[in-house]
N, C-alpha and C positions, 0 to 999 in steps of 0.2 A: 465509204467503207468497202467499196468493191475492190480496191487495190491495197487493202490493209496489209496483206502478206508481203507487199513490196517495200514496206517501211523498214527503217532500222529497228533493231531490237528494243531500243529505249522507248519507241513510240507505238509499237504494235499494241501494247497494253494501255498506254496513256491516251490514245486518240479519243477514247470514249469520255475521258475526264476533261481533257482540254485540247480539242482539235486544233485550235489556233497556234499552239506551240509547235505543231508539226511544220507549219509554214516558216518558222524561224529556225528550223533544224539545219545544221551545217553539213550533215552527212548526205552524200549524193543520193542515197535511196529515197530521202525525204524531200530533196530539192525539186520543186515543181516549177518548171520554166514555162511561162505563158508568153508567147511571142506577140500577142496582140497588144497594140498600144493605141491610145486614142489619137485622133488627128491633132489634138492640141499638144499631146505629150511628145510626139516624134520630133518636131522642131526644137523643143526644149532640150531633149536629150542630145540632139545634134549640136546645139550651141554649147552645152555643158562639155561634151567631149572635145569640141574644137578648142574651148578654153583650156582644157587639160593638156591638149597637144601643144598649145602655144606656150605653155610654161617651159622655161628654159631647163634643159636637161631631162625632161620627162619623155621617155620613149613612147612611140605610138602603140606598141604592143607589150604585153606582159605586166603592166603595172595596174591596170584597171580593166574591168569587164562589166558589161551591162546585163542585168538580170531583171526581167520584168515580172517580179513577184513581190508579194506583200512581205513586209518585215515588221511583225507585231512589236518587237522590242524597241523599235524607233517611234512608236506611237502611230500605228497604222490608221487609227480612227480619226486623227486630226491632221495628218500630213497630206499634202497635195502635190500632185505631179511627180516629184522626185524624192526618193529617200536614198541614203548612202550609208555604207558601213566600211570601216577601216579594219583590216585584218592583218595580223602578224604573218610573215611569210614562213617562219620556221617553228611556230608554236603548234601544239596539238589542236585538234578540231574543237575540243571542248572549251578551250581558252584562247582562241585566236582572234576574237572580236575585241579590239582595243577601244572602239568608239563608233558612234553613228549619229545620224540625224536626218534632216530633210527640210522641205519647204512647209511652212505652216501659214499659208496665205489667209486661211479662214479662221484662224484661232482667235485673233483679237475680236472679230465680229461675234464669235460664239460667247465671248466673255462680256459682250455688251458694248464694245468699243467700235470705232470707225474701221472701215475696211483698210487693212494695213498688210502689205506683203512682208513676209519675214522668213527667216531661216533659223533653225535651232540645232544644237548638237550636244552630245554628252560624251565624256571621256572617262575611262577607268584607269586611275593612276597605277593600280596594281597590274592590270593587264599590259599597260605600256612598259612597265619595268620588266615584266616577264618577256615581252617581245624584244626589248633591248638586250636583255641577257642572252636570249636565244640567237640573236643576230650579231652579237659581239659589238654592239654600238659603243659601249664604254670599255676601255681597256682595263684589264685586271691590274690592281695596284701591285707594283713590283717591290715595294718596301715590306720588309718582314716586320712582324710584331716584335716589340721589345719584350713584353711579358704576357704570359697567360696565367691567370689566377685560378687555382684549384682549391675549392673549399670543401673539406671533409667534415665540417661541423654542422652543415645544414642550417646555419644561422645567417646573420647579416655580415659576417666577416668578409666574404668575397666581395660584396657590394662596397663596403667601406675601404678595403684595401685597394680595389680597382680605382675608386674615386681618388684616393691619395696619390697613386702612381700616375693617373692621368693628369692630376693637378700639377705634377712635377714635370709634365711634358712628355711622358712615355706613351708609346702606342700599346694599348692594353686591351685584352679581351678576356672573357671568362665564360664558364659554363653556367647554365640556368636549370631550373626545374628540378633541383635536388637530385641530380644524377649521381651514380655511384662513382667511387674514386677511379675505378678502371675506365669507366666511360669518359670521365673528365680528362684523364690522362691521354686517352685515345684522341680526344678533340685537341688537346694541347700539342701532341706530336704532329697531328695533321695541320695545325696552324703554322708550324715551322717557327714558332716564337723562339727568341734567343734565350730567354730564361723562363722557368716556371716558378711561381710562388705558391707553395702548398701551405694552406692554413690548416693546422692541426690544433688540438686542444692540449696544452695552451700555446704551443710553439708555432712559429712561422718558419718554414724551410725554403730557402732559395736554392734552386738547382739548375744546372745546365741540362736541358731536356735530352740532348743527344749524348750526354756523358753522365751516366747515372752516379758515378763516383764523385763527381764535382758538385758537392752540396754543402750548405752551412745553415745553421740555425741563427735567427736574429729575432729581435723584438720589433714591434710595430713602430716604435719611436725612431729606430735607426734604419728602417727598411728602405726609405728613399735614398739615403746616403749609401747604403750598402749596394743597392741596385745600380746606382750611378757608377760606383767603383767597379762592380763586376762587368757592366757593359762596356766601360771604357778600356778594360783590359782584354776584351775579346777581339 
């Protein structure tokens, strides 16, 4: 508590409730580096770093660093010797940990089994997806949507019409959560879909989103054929 005023704002007040979480904080104010390592730990760290360096294409600097500090989120009470954490390079501090783990050499013995060396890890699918998006791992699809469905009735019409159009092979998206017509139209324009299908009571209107005058009313039974014709003429 002597250095409480040096912690980040999130933990100045929380340290009394859960001081262990301070050790897992990613902000520099809370990161406590302890350069002391046991005589057994130093060779293990050297072997691990040597293995990382030997990996083809892995540079000696910039891709990993050693921090001799506890990581409660990786199970500090059961890990031995080495823990690790994988972080996204371009994500925010609060969401940059994509996974982590460590050595669990004594865990099987604690559970009543024979002495068995082991390693364990966990990954967060959502965190991996966030990191991939931030680093541009997967290219943004270049194909435009065929149809964006706008439902002004607040019922199941949007769901059913989108299902019919997808079943016919069209690329379709729609708004959710009962948004207003204006909000749905904004989303439709942002999607750059080629056509908008507006579900009104009782009509269905098919319109070219970028040309407000180009619209026509159809019934649901002929919607797929009408959409096929409209898109083939564009």
